[in-house]
C-alpha positions in Angstrom: -16.2 25.9 15.2 -14.7 25.2 11.8 -11.3 26.3 12.9 -11.5 23.9 15.9 -12.5 21.0 13.6 -9.7 21.8 11.2 -7.2 22.0 14.0 -8.5 18.7 15.3 -8.0 17.1 11.8 -4.5 18.5 11.6 -3.6 17.3 15.1 -4.9 13.8 14.3 -3.0 13.8 11.0 0.2 14.7 12.8 -0.3 12.0 15.4 -1.1 9.4 12.7 1.9 10.4 10.6 4.3 10.1 13.5 3.1 6.7 14.6 2.9 5.6 11.0 6.5 6.5 10.4 7.6 4.4 13.4 5.5 1.4 12.3 6.7 1.6 8.7 10.3 2.0 9.8 9.9 -1.3 11.7 8.2 -2.9 8.7 11.0 -1.6 6.5 14.0 -2.7 8.5 12.9 -6.2 9.7 11.7 -7.6 6.3 15.2 -6.9 4.9 16.7 -8.7 7.8 14.3 -11.6 7.6 14.8 -12.0 3.8 18.6 -12.0 4.2 18.5 -14.6 7.0 16.0 -16.7 5.1 18.3 -16.9 2.1 21.3 -17.6 4.3 19.7 -20.3 6.4 17.3 -22.0 3.9 18.0 -20.7 0.4 16.4 -18.5 -2.3 13.8 -21.0 -3.3 12.1 -20.7 0.1 12.0 -17.0 -0.4 10.5 -17.4 -3.8 7.9 -19.8 -2.4 7.0 -17.4 0.3 6.6 -14.6 -2.3 4.4 -16.8 -4.5 2.1 -17.9 -1.8 1.7 -14.4 -0.4 0.9 -13.2 -3.9 -1.8 -15.9 -4.5 -3.4 -15.1 -1.1 -3.4 -11.4 -1.7 -5.5 -12.0 -4.8 -7.8 -14.3 -2.8 -8.0 -12.0 0.2 -9.1 -9.1 -2.0 -8.2 -6.6 0.8 -11.4 -7.4 2.9 -13.5 -7.4 -0.3 -13.7 -3.6 0.3 -16.2 -4.1 3.1 -14.0 -2.5 5.8 -13.6 0.7 3.8 -17.3 0.9 3.1 -18.2 0.5 6.8 -15.6 3.2 7.8 -17.1 5.5 5.2 -20.6 4.8 6.7 -19.3 5.5 10.2 -18.1 9.1 9.5 -21.6 10.7 9.8 -23.0 8.8 12.9 -19.7 9.4 14.7 -19.9 13.1 13.9 -23.4 13.4 15.4 -22.9 10.8 18.2 -25.4 8.2 16.9 -24.3 5.2 19.1 -27.3 3.1 17.9 -26.2 3.3 14.2 -22.6 2.8 15.1 -23.3 -0.4 17.1 -25.5 -1.7 14.3 -22.8 -1.1 11.7 -20.3 -3.0 13.9 -22.7 -5.9 14.2 -23.1 -6.0 10.4 -19.3 -5.8 10.0 -18.8 -8.7 12.4 -21.3 -10.9 10.6 -20.0 -10.2 7.2 -16.3 -10.7 8.3 -17.2 -14.2 9.4 -18.7 -15.0 6.0 -15.7 -13.5 4.2 -13.3 -15.6 6.3 -15.1 -18.8 5.3 -15.1 -17.8 1.6 -11.4 -16.9 1.7 -10.4 -20.2 3.3 -12.4 -22.5 1.1 -11.6 -20.6 -2.1 -8.0 -20.9 -1.1 -8.4 -24.7 -0.8 -9.7 -24.9 -4.4 -6.3 -23.7 -5.6 -4.4 -26.6 -3.9 -4.4 -29.0 -6.9 -3.0 -26.3 -9.2 -0.1 -25.1 -7.0 2.6 -27.1 -8.8 1.6 -25.7 -12.2 2.3 -22.2 -11.0 6.0 -23.0 -10.4 8.4 -23.2 -13.3 11.2 -25.6 -12.4 11.8 -27.1 -9.0 11.0 -26.3 -5.4 12.5 -27.3 -2.0 12.1 -31.1 -1.7 12.3 -31.2 2.1 8.9 -29.5 2.5 5.3 -30.3 1.5 4.1 -27.3 -0.5 0.5 -28.2 0.1 0.8 -28.2 3.9 2.9 -25.0 3.8 0.2 -23.3 1.6 -2.5 -24.3 4.0 -0.5 -22.6 6.8 -0.3 -19.4 4.8 -4.0 -19.7 4.0 -4.8 -20.0 7.7 -2.8 -16.9 8.5 -4.6 -15.0 5.8 -8.1 -15.9 6.9 -7.8 -16.2 10.8 -8.3 -12.4 11.4 -11.8 -12.6 9.9 -12.9 -14.9 12.7 -11.5 -12.8 15.5 -11.9 -9.1 16.1 -10.4 -7.3 13.0 -13.8 -5.5 12.5 -13.2 -3.5 15.7 -10.3 -1.6 14.1 -12.8 0.3 12.0 -13.7 2.4 15.1 -10.1 3.6 15.5 -9.8 4.5 11.8 -13.1 6.3 11.7 -12.2 8.3 14.8 -8.9 9.3 13.2 -6.8 7.2 15.6 -4.8 5.0 13.3 -1.8 5.9 15.5 -3.2 3.3 18.0 -3.4 0.5 15.4 0.1 1.5 14.2 1.6 1.3 17.7 0.0 -2.1 18.4 1.2 -3.4 15.1 4.7 -2.0 15.7 5.1 -3.8 19.0 3.6 -7.1 17.8 5.6 -7.0 14.6 8.9 -6.6 16.4 8.2 -9.5 18.7 7.1 -11.7 15.7 10.2 -10.9 13.7 12.6 -11.5 16.6 11.0 -14.9 17.3 11.1 -15.8 13.6 14.8 -14.9 13.4 15.5 -17.2 16.4 13.5 -20.0 14.7 15.5 -19.6 11.5 18.9 -19.7 13.2 18.2 -22.4 15.8 15.7 -24.7 14.2 16.1 -23.9 10.5 12.5 -25.0 10.1 10.2 -23.2 7.7 7.0 -24.7 9.0 7.7 -23.3 12.5 8.6 -20.0 10.9 5.1 -19.7 9.4 3.4 -21.0 12.5 5.0 -18.1 14.5 3.4 -15.8 11.9 -0.1 -17.2 12.6 0.3 -16.9 16.4 1.3 -13.3 16.2 -1.5 -12.5 13.8 -4.0 -13.8 16.4 -2.2 -11.9 19.2 -2.4 -8.6 17.2 -6.2 -9.1 16.8 -6.8 -9.8 20.4 -4.7 -6.9 21.6 -6.4 -4.4 19.3 -9.8 -5.7 20.5 -9.0 -5.1 24.1 -7.8 -1.6 23.4 -11.0 -0.8 21.4 -13.2 -2.2 24.2 -11.4 -0.1 26.7 -11.5 3.1 24.7 -15.0 2.9 23.3 -17.1 0.9 25.9 -20.4 2.4 24.7 -20.1 0.7 21.3 -21.4 -2.9 21.2 -22.3 -5.3 18.4 -26.1 -5.2 18.4 -29.1 -4.0 16.3 -29.8 -3.8 12.6 -28.6 -1.3 10.1 -31.4 0.8 8.5 -32.3 -0.5 5.0 -31.2 2.7 3.2 -27.7 2.5 4.8 -27.5 -1.2 4.1 -28.3 -0.6 0.4 -25.6 2.2 0.2 -23.1 -0.2 1.8 -24.0 -3.0 -0.6 -23.4 -0.7 -3.6 -20.1 0.6 -2.3 -18.9 -2.8 -1.3 -19.5 -4.1 -4.8 -17.4 -1.3 -6.3 -14.8 -1.6 -3.6 -14.5 -5.3 -4.1 -13.7 -4.8 -7.7 -11.3 -2.0 -7.0 -9.4 -4.0 -4.3 -9.1 -7.0 -6.6 -7.3 -4.6 -9.0 -5.0 -3.1 -6.4 -4.0 -6.4 -4.8 -3.5 -8.2 -8.1 -0.9 -5.8 -9.5 2.2 -7.2 -7.9 0.6 -10.5 -7.2 0.0 -11.1 -10.9 3.5 -10.0 -11.7 5.0 -12.6 -9.2 2.7 -15.3 -10.4 3.6 -14.7 -14.1 7.3 -14.5 -13.3 7.1 -17.8 -11.5 5.2 -19.3 -14.4 7.6 -18.1 -17.1 10.9 -17.8 -15.3 10.9 -19.8 -12.0 11.1 -19.3 -8.3 14.6 -18.0 -8.2 13.7 -14.9 -10.3 10.6 -14.5 -8.2 12.9 -14.2 -5.2 15.1 -11.7 -7.0 12.2 -9.6 -8.2 10.6 -9.6 -4.8 13.8 -8.4 -3.2 13.5 -5.3 -5.4 9.7 -5.1 -4.7 10.4 -5.3 -0.9 12.3 -2.0 -1.2 9.6 -0.7 -3.5 6.8 -1.7 -1.2 8.6 -0.3 1.9 8.8 3.1 0.2 5.2 2.9 -0.9 4.3 2.0 2.7 6.2 5.0 4.1 4.4 7.3 1.6 1.0 5.8 2.4 1.4 7.2 5.9 0.7 10.6 4.5 -2.4 9.6 2.4 -3.9 7.3 5.0 -3.3 9.8 7.8 -5.2 12.6 6.0 -8.0 10.3 4.7 -10.3 10.5 7.8 -9.8 14.3 7.8 -10.6 14.5 4.1 -13.7 12.5 4.7 -14.8 14.9 7.4 -13.9 17.9 5.1 -15.9 16.5 2.2 -19.0 16.5 4.5 -18.4 20.0 5.9 -16.5 22.1 3.4 -17.2 23.4 -0.2 -16.1 21.7 -3.4 -13.8 24.7 -4.1 -12.1 24.4 -0.7 -11.6 20.7 -1.1 -10.2 21.3 -4.6 -7.6 23.7 -3.3 -6.7 21.3 -0.5 -6.3 18.5 -3.1 -3.9 20.6 -5.1 -1.9 21.4 -2.0 -1.7 17.8 -0.9 -0.9 16.6 -4.4 2.0 19.1 -4.8 3.5 18.0 -1.5 3.0 14.3 -2.3 4.4 14.5 -5.9 7.5 16.4 -4.6 8.1 13.6 -2.1 7.4 11.0 -4.8 9.9 12.7 -7.1 12.6 12.4 -4.4 11.7 8.8 -3.8 11.8 7.9 -7.5 15.2 9.5 -8.1 16.5 7.7 -5.0 15.2 4.4 -6.2 16.9 4.9 -9.6 20.2 5.9 -8.1 20.3 3.6 -5.1 18.7 0.4 -6.2 21.7 -1.4 -7.7 24.4 -0.4 -5.2 22.0 -1.3 -2.3 21.0 -4.6 -3.8 24.7 -5.4 -4.5 25.6 -4.7 -0.9 22.6 -6.5 0.5 22.2 -9.6 -1.7 25.4 -9.7 -3.9 25.8 -9.4 -7.7 24.2 -12.7 -8.4 20.8 -11.3 -7.1 20.8 -8.2 -9.4 18.3 -7.4 -12.1 19.4 -5.6 -15.2 19.5 -1.8 -15.0 16.7 -1.6 -17.7 14.5 -3.4 -15.1 15.5 -0.8 -12.5 14.4 2.0 -14.8 11.0 0.4 -15.3 10.5 -0.3 -11.6 11.3 3.3 -10.8 8.9 4.5 -13.4 6.3 2.1 -12.1 6.7 3.6 -8.7 6.3 7.2 -9.9 3.2 6.4 -12.0 1.7 4.5 -9.1 2.2 7.6 -6.8 0.7 9.9 -9.4 -2.8 8.5 -8.6 -2.5 8.3 -4.8 -3.9 11.7 -3.7 -6.6 11.4 -6.3 -7.4 8.0 -5.0 -7.5 9.3 -1.4 -10.2 11.8 -2.4 -12.1 9.3 -4.4 -12.1 7.0 -1.4 -13.2 9.8 0.9 -16.1 10.7 -1.4 -17.0 7.0 -1.8 -16.7 6.7 -5.6 -16.0 2.9 -5.5 -19.1 1.9 -7.5 -18.3 4.6 -10.1 -14.8 3.2 -10.5 -15.9 -0.4 -11.1 -15.3 -0.4 -14.8 -11.9 1.2 -14.4 -10.8 -1.5 -12.0 -12.1 -4.3 -14.1 -10.4 -2.9 -17.2 -7.1 -2.4 -15.5 -7.0 -6.0 -14.1 -8.0 -7.6 -17.4 -5.6 -5.5 -19.4 -2.8 -6.3 -16.9 -3.5 -10.1 -17.2 -3.5 -10.1 -21.0 -0.4 -7.8 -21.3 1.5 -9.7 -18.5 1.1 -12.9 -20.6 1.9 -11.4 -24.0 4.7 -9.1 -23.0 6.1 -11.6 -20.4 6.3 -14.3 -23.0 8.1 -11.9 -25.4 10.4 -9.9 -23.1 10.6 -11.7 -19.8 10.6 -9.8 -16.6 10.8 -6.4 -18.3 7.7 -7.2 -20.3 5.8 -8.1 -17.2 6.8 -4.8 -15.5 6.0 -2.9 -18.7 2.5 -4.5 -18.8 1.7 -3.3 -15.3 3.0 0.2 -16.2 0.8 0.5 -19.3 -2.4 -0.6 -17.5 -1.6 1.5 -14.5 -1.1 4.7 -16.4 -3.8 4.5 -19.1 -6.6 3.0 -17.1 -5.9 3.6 -13.4 -4.5 7.1 -13.6 -6.1 8.6 -16.7 -9.5 7.1 -16.5 -9.7 7.0 -12.7 -8.8 10.7 -12.5 -11.5 11.6 -15.0 -14.1 9.9 -12.9 -13.2 11.9 -9.8 -13.4 15.3 -11.6 -16.6 14.4 -13.5 -18.3 13.3 -10.3 -17.0 15.8 -7.8 -14.5 18.5 -8.7 -15.9 19.3 -12.2 -14.7 18.3 -15.6 -13.4 21.8 -16.4 -10.7 21.3 -13.8 -9.5 18.0 -15.2 -7.1 19.4 -17.8 -5.5 21.7 -15.2 -4.9 18.7 -13.0 -3.3 16.7 -15.9 -1.1 19.7 -16.8 0.2 20.0 -13.2 0.9 16.2 -13.1 2.8 16.5 -16.4 4.9 19.4 -15.0 5.7 17.3 -11.9 6.8 14.4 -14.1 9.1 16.6 -16.2 10.6 18.1 -13.0 11.3 14.6 -11.6 12.7 13.5 -15.0 15.2 16.4 -15.0 16.2 15.6 -11.4 16.6 11.9 -12.2 18.8 12.6 -15.2 21.0 15.1 -13.3 21.3 13.0 -10.2 22.1 9.7 -12.0 24.7 11.5 -14.3 26.5 12.9 -11.2 26.3 9.6 -9.3 27.9 7.8 -12.2 30.9 10.1 -12.1 31.6 9.2 -8.5 33.9 6.1 -8.4 32.9 4.6 -5.0 31.7 1.2 -3.8 29.8 -0.2 -0.8 28.3 1.9 1.9 30.1 5.1 0.9 28.6 4.9 -2.6 25.1 4.5 -1.1 25.6 7.5 1.2 26.9 9.7 -1.6 24.1 8.7 -4.0 21.5 9.3 -1.3 22.8 12.9 -0.7 23.2 13.7 -4.4 19.7 12.5 -5.3 18.0 14.2 -2.3 19.8 17.5 -2.9 19.4 17.7 -6.7 15.7 16.8 -6.6 14.9 19.4 -4.0 16.9 22.1 -5.8 15.1 21.3 -9.1 11.6 21.5 -7.4 12.5 24.7 -5.5 13.8 26.5 -8.6 10.8 25.5 -10.7 8.0 26.1 -8.1 9.2 28.5 -5.4 6.9 31.3 -6.6 3.8 29.3 -7.3 0.6 29.3 -5.3 0.9 25.5 -4.6 4.3 26.0 -3.2 3.2 28.8 -0.8 0.1 26.9 0.3 2.2 23.8 0.9 4.8 25.8 2.9 2.0 27.3 5.0 0.5 23.8 5.7 3.9 22.3 6.6 4.8 25.1 9.0 1.4 24.7 10.6 2.1 21.0 11.1 5.3 22.0 12.7 3.5 24.4 15.0 5.1 27.5 13.6 3.7 30.7 12.1 4.7 32.0 8.6 
């Protein structure tokens, strides 16, 4: 029975990964195209304004206040035992709370209207009304709460994120194509944003129809038992705090860059962050695809088994993170030069900090996935509060002294010291056991050193190759990919984590050892 369940988790993970890769590839390609066309047709200030508004609304949105994740966590057990009454009651609660959240997000967003102009250093496009534009962005951010977004929790809890990914892929392609047409033909930014709202609504309606067809037995009715409601309340409070922290990282960076340095530099920084976020999104496919399976494993397997699995997943993930980090370091500048031109480049010191930011962020991902699967959001509340407050204070102080590098460094410091170190200690104290914590830190240090060696070797070799344009990008890609893999294979090919990871990957590919 356990073998069948483990095979089912593996099968769902494969399906979710494949659909996730397709979705993220689309979300990787089209934003590059859109940003390029937006700068070409309307100018960099429009791109900076878009980044600023998106950052503000990400902070307001608070990633559903964490309520969606708490509901999904609460759905694992009733789905496992086929308790349709509890599932329907949870959906009913989710629907009601989402309506309340939508109202709060919209009206809280309106409160910021009088302060918008103070968040922009210098000028902004004079042919638009920034207040009307902001309200359009606010509408797009809050409209999902009033539709059927709550239904997607059923797909996620059933380990069918491939369906949501496929729907999003199709809707996103259509949206981007229409937006490109609007930019070229009408050159109207208001219409560009209205198209975004229309397709957000379409995405919600389409997902709702699919869920109703696939799970006709689940309806929104009934009341959640008091003990489950109390558990959800506690988890939501912790999640809300955690999600504020997560969404505020880059959002605060963009807001402080706008405040200190102006919209043009916000646009330049967010061009780099678009690449950064695209790679983060591609890697999130792995962690989000295994999350429901981990949640199931937490319920059914021993702590020792889950600890071994965590080490295996973390080894695979940090290897991939190492490759991605080295590629960012080696490819950022030639790619940005080809894409946006030399005038839209940051200094190389900023590239080093952004690459380091990426790696440290990835260090905590698998740990965070297990923390989410166990439901340790309330236990992490002080970590999230501490990280956010530290980030705000350091953003202001270091941003004022060192500009954009100071702002990135501020996020780096708070991310490593509070999110990674303190957050990891909570997981081991509450679940895996404190005695295993130092072993975990030791393994992470070794992964970091391996990546540092690969980065030094790759960049040194890339600098010796006198190429430009697309040829330079291709050569740097090959060098960084090859060198990083060689370093990891030489250092780890005889370790237990390597052998376990090899076994897992071959199983995913449907092959025997």
